[in-house]
C-alpha positions as CSV (number, residue, x, y, z in Angstrom):
1,M,12.4,1.4,0.3
2,G,11.5,-0.8,3.2
3,D,8.5,-2.9,4.0
4,T,5.5,-3.5,1.9
5,I,2.6,-1.2,2.8
6,K,-0.6,-3.1,3.2
7,S,-3.9,-1.4,2.3
8,T,-7.6,-2.3,2.1
9,D,-8.1,0.3,-0.7
10,N,-8.0,-0.4,-4.4
11,I,-6.1,2.8,-5.2
12,V,-3.2,4.1,-3.1
13,S,-1.1,7.2,-3.5
14,C,2.7,7.7,-3.2
15,S,4.9,10.8,-3.1
16,N,7.7,9.5,-0.8
17,N,6.9,12.4,1.6
18,G,7.2,15.0,-1.2
19,Q,10.4,13.6,-2.7
20,H,8.7,12.8,-6.1
21,P,5.4,13.7,-7.9
22,L,2.2,12.4,-6.3
23,I,1.1,9.3,-8.2
24,Y,-1.8,6.9,-7.7
25,I,-1.3,3.1,-7.9
26,N,-4.1,0.6,-8.7
27,L,-4.0,-2.5,-6.5
28,K,-6.7,-4.3,-8.4
29,S,-4.3,-7.1,-9.2
30,G,-3.3,-7.4,-5.6
31,T,0.0,-5.6,-5.6
32,G,1.7,-2.5,-7.0
33,R,5.0,-0.6,-6.9
34,C,5.8,3.0,-7.2
35,Q,7.6,3.8,-10.4
36,Y,9.6,6.6,-8.8
37,C,10.8,5.2,-5.4
38,G,10.1,1.5,-5.7
39,Q,7.8,1.4,-2.6
40,K,5.7,-1.8,-2.7
41,F,2.0,-1.9,-1.9
42,E,-0.3,-4.9,-1.2
43,K,-4.1,-5.1,-1.1
44,V,-5.4,-7.0,1.8
45,S,-9.0,-7.9,2.6
46,L,-10.8,-5.9,5.3
47,E,-11.3,-9.1,7.3
48,S,-7.6,-10.1,7.4
49,H,-6.7,-6.5,8.2
50,A,-9.2,-6.4,11.1
51,A,-8.0,-9.8,12.4
52,K,-4.4,-8.6,12.4
53,Q,-5.3,-5.4,14.2
54,A,-7.2,-7.4,16.9
55,S,-4.2,-9.8,17.4
56,N,-1.9,-6.8,17.9
57,A,-4.1,-5.2,20.6
């Protein structure tokens, strides 16, 4: 898979657009990876996410 998906949520889901069973990944430790497709996920703070959104506007 490509880039790391950043999320402000503690739990994310992955199904690779229906290519594998839907699973939920806990990002409490800060990062996670889908056991089926290898997609990487990273937890970001709401503040850092908002700052990045503002800088891209």
